[in-house]
C-alpha positions in Angstrom: 53.4 5.8 1.0 52.0 6.1 4.5 48.7 8.0 4.8 47.4 8.4 8.3 44.6 10.8 7.4 41.8 9.5 5.1 39.8 12.0 3.2 37.3 9.5 1.8 33.8 10.1 3.1 31.6 7.4 4.5 29.5 5.8 1.7 26.0 7.2 1.6 23.2 5.6 -0.3 22.1 7.8 -3.2 18.7 9.4 -2.6 18.6 8.6 1.1 16.8 11.0 3.3 18.6 12.9 6.1 18.4 11.4 9.6 17.9 13.3 12.8 21.5 12.7 13.7 22.6 14.3 10.5 20.3 17.3 11.1 22.0 17.7 14.5 25.3 17.8 12.7 24.0 20.5 10.4 22.8 22.6 13.4 26.1 22.2 15.2 28.3 23.1 12.1 26.2 26.2 11.4 26.8 27.4 14.9 30.5 26.9 14.1 30.1 29.2 11.1 30.9 26.4 8.6 29.8 26.6 5.0 27.1 24.5 3.4 29.7 22.9 1.2 31.9 21.7 4.1 28.8 20.4 5.9 27.7 18.5 2.8 31.1 17.0 2.5 31.1 15.8 6.1 27.6 14.2 5.8 28.3 12.8 2.3 25.4 14.5 0.4 24.8 17.2 -2.1 25.2 20.8 -1.1 21.7 21.6 -2.3 20.4 19.0 0.2 21.9 20.9 3.1 20.7 24.3 1.7 17.1 23.0 1.3 17.1 21.4 4.7 18.2 24.7 6.3 15.4 26.5 4.6 12.8 24.0 5.9 14.1 24.0 9.4 14.6 27.7 10.1 12.6 29.2 13.0 12.5 32.6 14.6 14.3 33.0 17.9 14.7 35.7 20.5 11.2 37.2 20.0 11.5 36.9 16.3 14.7 38.9 16.0 16.9 36.1 14.9 16.3 33.3 12.4 18.2 30.0 13.0 18.1 26.4 11.9 17.0 23.9 14.5 17.3 20.1 14.0 14.1 19.3 15.9 12.0 21.7 13.8 13.6 20.3 10.6 12.8 16.8 11.7 9.2 17.6 12.5 8.7 19.4 9.1 10.2 16.3 7.4 7.8 13.9 9.2 4.8 16.1 8.4 5.7 16.1 4.7 6.2 12.4 4.7 2.6 11.9 6.0 1.2 13.8 3.0 3.5 12.4 0.3 2.6 9.7 -2.2 -0.5 9.2 -4.3 -3.8 9.0 -2.5 -6.3 6.2 -3.0 -9.4 7.4 -4.9 -11.5 4.4 -3.9 -13.8 6.5 -1.6 -14.0 9.6 -3.7 -14.8 7.7 -6.9 -17.1 5.1 -5.3 -19.9 5.7 -7.8 -17.7 4.6 -10.7 -16.4 1.6 -8.7 -20.1 0.5 -8.1 -20.7 0.9 -11.8 -17.7 -1.4 -12.5 -18.8 -4.0 -10.0 -22.3 -4.1 -11.5 -21.0 -4.5 -15.1 -18.6 -7.3 -14.0 -21.1 -9.2 -11.9 -24.2 -8.9 -14.1 -22.8 -8.5 -17.6 -19.3 -10.1 -17.2 -17.5 -7.2 -18.8 -13.7 -6.8 -18.5 -12.3 -4.0 -16.4 -11.0 -2.2 -19.5 -14.5 -2.5 -21.2 -16.1 -0.9 -18.1 -13.6 2.0 -18.1 -13.7 2.6 -21.9 -17.4 2.3 -22.3 -18.2 4.7 -19.4 -15.9 7.2 -20.9 -17.2 6.9 -24.5 -20.9 7.1 -23.5 -20.3 10.0 -21.1 -21.8 8.2 -18.1 -18.8 9.5 -16.1 -16.4 12.3 -16.5 -12.7 11.4 -16.6 -12.1 13.1 -13.3 -14.8 10.8 -11.7 -13.0 7.6 -12.9 -9.8 5.6 -12.3 -7.9 4.1 -15.2 -7.8 0.4 -16.1 -4.5 -0.2 -14.4 -5.8 1.3 -11.2 -8.8 -1.0 -11.4 -6.6 -4.0 -11.6 -4.6 -2.7 -8.6 -7.8 -2.3 -6.6 -8.8 -5.9 -7.4 -5.4 -7.0 -6.0 -5.8 -4.9 -2.9 -9.4 -6.1 -2.4 -10.9 -2.6 -2.8 -13.4 -3.7 -5.5 -15.9 -5.4 -3.3 -16.0 -9.2 -3.6 -14.2 -9.2 -6.9 -10.9 -11.1 -6.9 -8.3 -11.9 -9.5 -9.8 -15.3 -10.0 -13.0 -13.6 -11.2 -11.0 -12.1 -14.1 -10.6 -15.0 -16.5 -7.8 -13.5 -18.7 -5.7 -12.4 -15.7 -5.1 -16.0 -14.6 -5.3 -17.6 -18.0 -2.9 -15.8 -20.3 0.4 -17.3 -21.1 3.0 -16.8 -23.8 3.4 -19.5 -26.4 5.9 -19.8 -29.3 4.5 -19.9 -32.8 5.4 -23.1 -34.7 4.6 -23.5 -38.4 4.5 -27.1 -39.5 4.1 -28.5 -43.0 0.5 -29.1 -43.9 0.0 -32.6 -45.1 -3.7 -32.5 -45.7 -4.7 -30.6 -48.8 -8.3 -29.6 -48.5 -8.0 -26.4 -50.5 -6.1 -23.1 -50.5 -3.4 -22.5 -48.0 -3.5 -19.3 -45.9 -0.2 -18.4 -47.6 -2.3 -17.7 -50.7 -4.5 -15.3 -48.9 -4.2 -11.6 -49.7 -1.8 -10.0 -47.2 -4.2 -7.0 -46.9 -6.6 -9.3 -44.9 -4.1 -9.1 -42.0 -4.6 -5.4 -41.8 -8.3 -5.8 -41.0 -9.2 -2.8 -43.2 -11.8 -4.6 -45.3 -15.1 -6.0 -44.1 -16.1 -9.6 -44.9 -13.2 -11.8 -43.9 -14.1 -14.4 -41.3 -12.5 -17.1 -39.2 -14.3 -20.2 -38.1 -13.8 -23.2 -35.8 -15.7 -25.9 -33.8 -16.2 -25.8 -30.1 -16.6 -29.3 -28.6 -18.3 -30.4 -25.4 -17.6 -33.8 -23.9 -15.4 -36.3 -25.7 -18.4 -38.7 -26.2 -20.8 -38.3 -29.0 -22.3 -34.9 -28.5 -23.5 -31.8 -30.4 -20.9 -29.2 -31.3 -20.9 -25.4 -31.9 -19.8 -23.8 -35.1 -18.3 -20.4 -34.3 -17.6 -17.6 -36.8 -15.9 -14.3 -36.2 -15.6 -11.4 -38.6 -12.0 -10.1 -38.4 -12.7 -6.3 -38.7 -15.8 -5.8 -36.5 -15.2 -8.9 -34.2 -18.9 -9.8 -34.6 -19.5 -13.5 -33.9 -22.0 -16.1 -35.0 -22.6 -19.3 -33.1 -24.6 -22.2 -34.6 -25.4 -25.5 -32.9 -24.7 -28.6 -35.0 -25.8 -32.2 -34.3 -22.2 -33.6 -34.8 -18.8 -32.6 -36.1 -19.2 -34.3 -39.5 -18.2 -32.3 -42.5 -21.8 -32.7 -43.9 -23.2 -30.9 -40.8 -20.7 -28.0 -41.2 -21.5 -27.4 -44.9 -25.2 -27.7 -44.2 -24.9 -24.9 -41.6 -23.2 -22.7 -44.2 -25.9 -23.4 -46.7 -28.5 -22.4 -44.2 -26.7 -19.1 -43.5 -26.5 -18.5 -47.3 -30.2 -19.2 -47.9 -31.5 -17.7 -44.7 -29.9 -15.0 -42.7 -27.7 -13.7 -45.5 -29.8 -14.6 -48.5 -28.9 -12.5 -51.5 -25.8 -10.9 -49.9 -23.7 -13.9 -48.7 -20.9 -13.3 -51.2 -20.7 -9.6 -50.1 -20.7 -10.4 -46.4 -18.4 -13.5 -46.6 -15.5 -12.5 -48.9 -13.2 -15.2 -47.3 -13.3 -17.8 -44.5 -10.2 -19.0 -42.8 -10.4 -22.3 -40.9 -8.1 -25.1 -39.6 -7.3 -28.5 -41.2 -9.7 -30.6 -39.2 -11.6 -33.2 -41.1 -14.9 -31.5 -40.2 -13.9 -28.7 -42.6 -12.8 -30.9 -45.5 -15.9 -30.2 -47.5 -15.9 -26.4 -46.8 -14.1 -25.7 -50.1 -17.4 -26.7 -51.9 -18.8 -23.4 -50.7 -16.7 -21.7 -53.4 -18.9 -23.4 -56.0 -22.0 -22.0 -54.4 -20.7 -18.4 -54.0 -17.8 -16.1 -54.5 -16.4 -16.8 -51.0 -12.8 -18.0 -50.8 -11.8 -20.7 -48.3 -8.4 -20.7 -46.8 -6.8 -23.3 -44.5 -4.4 -22.4 -41.7 -1.1 -24.0 -41.0 -1.4 -27.1 -38.8 -1.0 -26.7 -35.1 -0.9 -22.9 -35.6 -3.9 -21.4 -33.8 -2.5 -17.9 -34.2 -3.4 -18.0 -37.9 -7.0 -17.5 -36.7 -6.3 -15.9 -33.4 -9.5 -13.8 -33.4 -11.7 -16.8 -33.5 -9.6 -18.6 -30.8 -9.9 -15.6 -28.5 -13.6 -15.5 -28.9 -13.8 -19.3 -28.2 -12.2 -18.4 -24.9 -14.9 -15.9 -24.2 -17.6 -18.4 -25.0 -16.0 -21.0 -22.7 -16.9 -18.7 -19.8 -20.5 -19.8 -20.3 -19.8 -23.2 -22.0 -17.0 -24.8 -19.9 -15.0 -27.7 -21.2 -16.3 -31.2 -20.4 -19.9 -30.1 -20.3 -22.2 -31.6 -23.0 -23.3 -29.1 -25.6 -26.6 -30.9 -25.9 -27.5 -29.9 -22.3 -27.5 -26.2 -23.3 -30.7 -25.0 -25.0 -30.5 -22.9 -28.2 -31.8 -19.9 -26.1 -28.7 -20.1 -23.9 -26.4 -20.3 -26.9 -28.1 -17.2 -28.3 -27.6 -15.3 -25.1 -23.9 -16.1 -25.2 -23.7 -14.8 -28.8 -25.6 -11.7 -27.8 -23.3 -11.0 -24.9 -20.2 -11.3 -27.0 -21.6 -9.0 -29.6 -22.6 -6.3 -27.1 -19.4 -6.4 -25.2 -17.5 -3.0 -25.7 -14.0 -3.6 -27.1 -11.0 -1.3 -26.7 -9.8 -2.1 -30.2 -13.1 -0.8 -31.6 -12.9 2.5 -29.6 -15.2 0.9 -27.0 -17.9 0.4 -29.5 -19.6 -3.0 -29.5 -19.1 -5.5 -32.4 -22.8 -5.4 -33.1 -22.7 -1.6 -33.7 -19.7 -1.9 -36.0 -21.1 -4.9 -37.9 -24.4 -3.0 -38.5 -22.4 0.0 -39.9 -20.3 -2.2 -42.2 -23.4 -4.2 -43.4 -25.1 -1.0 -44.3 -22.1 0.2 -46.2 -21.7 -3.2 -48.0 -25.3 -3.4 -49.1 -25.5 0.2 -50.3 -22.2 0.1 -52.2 
């Protein structure tokens, strides 16, 4: 069948704005007394697009006696609206809050989310005086947060996804994590800890024993002369007879650690207290992810390859204090120290 007349309109991209040439067509067809629907069909847009454009581009002619659409006025109105569209940057209006964020980042090494959440919880700034965490990250990308760059945010350039692998545990030091009460995973009860060792250089060097309470995220760091199992059990004996004397079993309900030989004697702690020791699956750091995450925080001040013995005990204590006074989103922007103090009071008065 021959068809010399094509009724198919020229394809028009959905959502595209009207051009000046299309506005001229609207002006011309209106003078020819055509309907909005026929004009829309010719341009290839919705009839409401034409109707709204006519409303925006109407002007008074002949001393205000006649109202007509003019393409030039419609185009100028469109360009004026385009200049004012889009979200405006609040970097200048909320400069006081951005100065607060820069100070916390540079002096206290807080995360951007900790800065936002803590300022909101403590009432230092009203919500209207602040920008959200996502906007703060965007400002860092755009260079609007002073000298702070993405490389200054450790987790932004460090995080990567890894698949979880569960391998058979050949070493049998004690109870497997599979025997641990599933309620521990819910983090509702206080007193369940994870522990690990942080090493310095590969040569003979001192090491750090790190412990993190799962519910409050409160951490303890103890400097050990070596990574022998005798040094590890001695450190726990010192905690039991010193800092937590008389309440060790109530504060340490369970301890989850890995299968390293340095923790082979840790199960002996069960004979000295009511604490239960559990060993994670081999090569499965996610079994004690809270501790691994905190080790990453400690590494900001104790980089790999540096000898632990070169750091005085005072420096280690400052790192521990920093971690315990860092506001956490998961704690409602409270600090681990505040939460730990509340749980300790409740445990000792129960």
